[in-house]
N, C-alpha and C positions, 0 to 999 in steps of 0.2 A: 360429411354433408355440407359443412360450411365451405369447404374447398370447392366442391362441385358448384355451389351457388355463387361463388366468387365473392363471399363476404370478407370484409376487411377485419381480420382477427389478429394480425401480426403487428407488433410495435414497429414504428418507422425506423429504417436504417439511417446511418449517418449521412449517406449519400442522398437519401430522400429529403432529409432535413436541410441539407446544403442546397439542394435544388429549390426547395420552398423558400429559403432565404433569398436566393437570387431572384425569385419572382416577387419579392417584397412581402412574403407571408412570414410574419414573426409574431412572437408572443408579446402582447402589449396590453397594459391595463390603463385605461383613461383615469380611473379612480386613483391608482397609485401615482400617476403623473400629476394629477391635481393636488394630491397630498404633498408631494415633493415641491410643487410650485408654491403651495401655501407655506410650507416650512421655510423655503427660501425667502418668501415675502416677509415672514415674521422676523427672520434673522436680519434682513436688510432694514426693516423698520427699527429694530432694536439698535442697530449700528448707526443708522443715519437719521433716526426719528427726531432727535433734538434739533439737528440742523434743518430738517424739513419744517418742523413746527416754527422754529425761529424765523426762517425765511418767509414762510407763508403769512405768519402773523405780522411781520414787519411790512410785508407788501399790503396786507389788509389795513394796517394802521396808517400807512401812507395814503391809501385811497380815502379812508374815512376822514383824515385830517386835512385833505386837500393838497398834500405835498406831492402826490403822484402827477406826472405829466398829463395834462388835459383834464384833471379832476375838477379844476376850478373854472373851466372855460365854458360851462354850460353844455348845451346840446352839441355845439360845434366841436367840443373836445372829446366826445364819446369815442370817435374813431381812434384818436391818439391814445386815449386811456386804454382802449381795448388792445391796441398793438403793444403798449407797454406791459400790460398785464400778461398777455400771451408770452412775450419774450422773457419776462421775469419768472413766470411759472416754468417755462422750458428750462431756463438756467438752473432753477432749483431742483427740478424733478429728473432731468435727463441723465445724470449719473446713476441714480437709482433705477431708472427704467432700463438703462443699458445693462446694468448688472442683473436685473430681473430677466432680461432676454437671455443672458448667459445661463441663468438658472433653469429657465424653461427648456432651452436646448439640451442642457445636461440631463434634465429629467427624462427626456426622450432617449438620449444617448445611453443612459444607464440600462434601459430596458432592451432596446433593439441593437445597441452597439453601432459600429460604423459599417453600414452595408448599403451604400448608395446604389439605386437601381431605378430605371425608367420603365420597368415592366408594368407596374400598376397603372401607368399613364397611357399605355398603348390601347387603342380602341379595340373593343371586343363586341361582336354582334350579340353574343348571348346575354350581355348586360341589358339589351333592349327587349328581351323576352319577358312579356308581362306575367306569364305563368310562373317562370323561375323567380321573378321579382316578388310575386305574391307569396311564393313558398318561402323566400328569405324573410319576408316581413312577419310571417306567422310561423316561423320555425321554432324549434325548442330553444335554440340559442337566443333568438330574439325575445322570446317570452321570458327566459331567465334574466336577460339584461333589463327588460322592462320592470320585472318584479324587484330586482335588486335596486334599480334606480328609485322606485317608489319607496322601498324600505329605507334606503339611504336618506332620501329627502325627509321622510317622517322622523327618522332618528336624529338627524342634524337639527331639524326644526324644534324637536322636543328639548334637546340640549340647549339650543340658543334661547328658546322661550323661557326655560327655567333660569338661565343665567341673567336674562334681561329683567325678569321679575325680581330677582335678588339684588339687581343693581339699580333699582328705581330710586333708592335713596341717594346714590351717587349722582344720578342724572338730575334729581331735584336740587342738588346743591350747586350745580354748575353756574347758575345766574349770579351767585354770590361771590364767585371767584373772578380774578383778573383774566384777561384774554389768554395769555400764555399759560397760566396755571390751569385754566379751564380746558385748553387743548391738551395739556399733559394729563389731567385727570381723565378726560374722555378717551384719550389714546391708550392709557393704561388699562381702562376698563375693556375697551375693544380688544386689546392684545390678550387679555386673560380669557375673554370669550373665544377668541380665535385659537388659543392654545388648546382649549377643550375640544373645539371642533376639529382641530388638527389631529388630536389623539384619536378621535372617532374615525377620521378620514384615513389615517394610517392603517388602522385595523381593517377598515373596509377595503382599502387599496391592496393590502397584503392578501386578504381573502379573495378579492377579485382577480388578482394576478394568478393565484392558485387555480381558480375556476377557468380563467382564460387559457392557462397552460393545459388543463385537462381537456378543454374543447379542442385546442390546437393539436395536441397529440392524438386525440381521437380522430380528427379530420385527416391527419397524415398517416393513419394506419394503412397497412398494405395487405393485399391478399397473399395467400401462400404462393400463388403462381408469380406474382410480382416480385416477391423475395427471391424465388428461384431464378427468374429471368435476370434480376439484378446481379445475383451471385454469378450466374453464367457469364454475364457481360463483363464483370470484373475479372473473372478467371480468364476470359478471352483477352482482356487488356494485359493481364499478367503474362499470358502465353505469348502475346505479340511482343512485349518488352523482352521476354526471355529470348525470343527468336532474333530480335534485333541485336541483343547482346552477343548471341552465338555468332551471328554474321560478322559483327565488329571484331570479335576475337579471331575468327577465321581470317579476316582481311589483315589483321595485325600479324598473325602467324605467317601469312604469305609474304608480307613485307620483311619480316624478320628472316625468312629463308633466303630472301634476296640480298638483304643488307648486311646481316651478321658475317657471312663469309668474306665480305669486303673489308671488315674491320681489322685493325692492327692488334687490338687487345680487348679482352672483356674483363672489366674490373667487377669483382663480385663480393657480396656478403653471402656465403653459401646457403644461408637459411632464408633470405628475404629478397635481396636486390641483385640485379645484374645490369651493367651498363656497358654497351659496346662502343668503342672509340676508334676513330680513324683520323690519321694526320698525314696530309700531303703538303710538304713545305712549299711547293710551287703554286698551290691553289688556295691554301688555307692560312689564315693568320694564326690560328690556334686549333688544337684538336676539336673534332666535332662528334657529337653523340649521334650515332647512326641507328641505335636501337636501345631500348631500356624496358625493364619490366620488373614487377614485384611478384613474389610467391610463385604461382604456377607459370606465369610468363617468364619469370627469371630462370626457372628450371629449363624451360624450352630454349631460351637463349643459350644457356650453357650446353644443352644437348647439341644445338646446331653448331656452336663454336667447336666442340669436340669433334663432331663429324667433319667439319671443314678445316680442322687443323689450326684454328685461331687460338693463340695463347690465352690462358685464363689466369688472372692474378687475383688472389684473395686479399682484399684490403677493405675491411668492413666500414670503417669511418668514411673513407674516400668514396666507396660505392653509395653509401647513404647520401653523402653530400652532393655527388653528381646527379643522383636520381632526383633529388629535391630541387636543384638549382637550374637544370638545363633540360629543355624539351628536345624531342627527337628532331634532328636537323639543325639544332643550335650549337654554337661553339661554347666551350666550357667557360666558366667565369674566371677572371684573372687570379682570384685567390687560390685557385686549384692548379695553376700553371706548374708550380714547382713539384707538387706531388705527382701530377700526371707525367711530367717530364722524366721523373725518376722511374716511373713504371715503364714508359716507352723506351728509355735507355736500357733498362733491364731486359725488355723483350728483344730489342735490337741485338744486344750482346748474345742472348741465347740463340737467336736466328743465325748470327755470324758463326757461332761455335758449331751449330748444326750443319752449316754449309761446309765449314772447314773439315 
């Protein structure tokens, strides 16, 4: 019944998933990305936090003490002071911000991997359909996202609220501390709170990724007919490849039937390789490979050579070396000159004895 109605009951094939990836449809969790971003931010703060606090507090001390450019010039120096403050802030924060950008990029790359595509940017008229847009807004997936977002916000707010209440004593003690010590105490408190929030976000992100995967795999489901059509298409591709292979083999055999009879000798390893060589001292610098083959093609070369009266010499190492080092139509490598010369001399002696 499901097949007759065209219901999508079959798991997506690898080809369907690859096509979806090319269209920019991938499994992605914003919550997991946010958790990874927060984790990266915490690590960067732990590594560079002291330098940031020292730099910012030094800049603030210079402003308050009147040592910063423009701070003692009244209203006229506001512009100069603003420029100096901006430049100093950028100098202090730019390394951390650059590394944070790398973390954000990596958080996306971990989930979707590297699959650049412009398909999602291409204009589609169906996106302007108000009915379809209304359906997307009030779909089951949208409702699930909204509910999860509200629950996530409530949970994080509860955790943050509890920690803030417990940390009121620390906050109350800040005015009694020096500037740098106050920054350090406040930063330590905030880091601890962020660590608890991070733990919650990682759990939420992992759960959201599992949900997104479930939705994605459900959307990519196929009907039984789509699976049959895809299998038929792939079988057709395989049949076409097989046909091309048969045609290529037939053409190679035709060339062998023409070229092997012209050879002076066929060097062979009887179980695997055959290489047909020809040498014309007036036209060639060294012997040339006129045909070669492995396994079945090697057997056919030997068959043609026997039928054409071309001598066959069994030298397994030489046959393997010639097969690997020279293509059809190429002259043999210099390191094989001596071995091939011995084979040709042997063949010429046999031919002379046969004539005599």
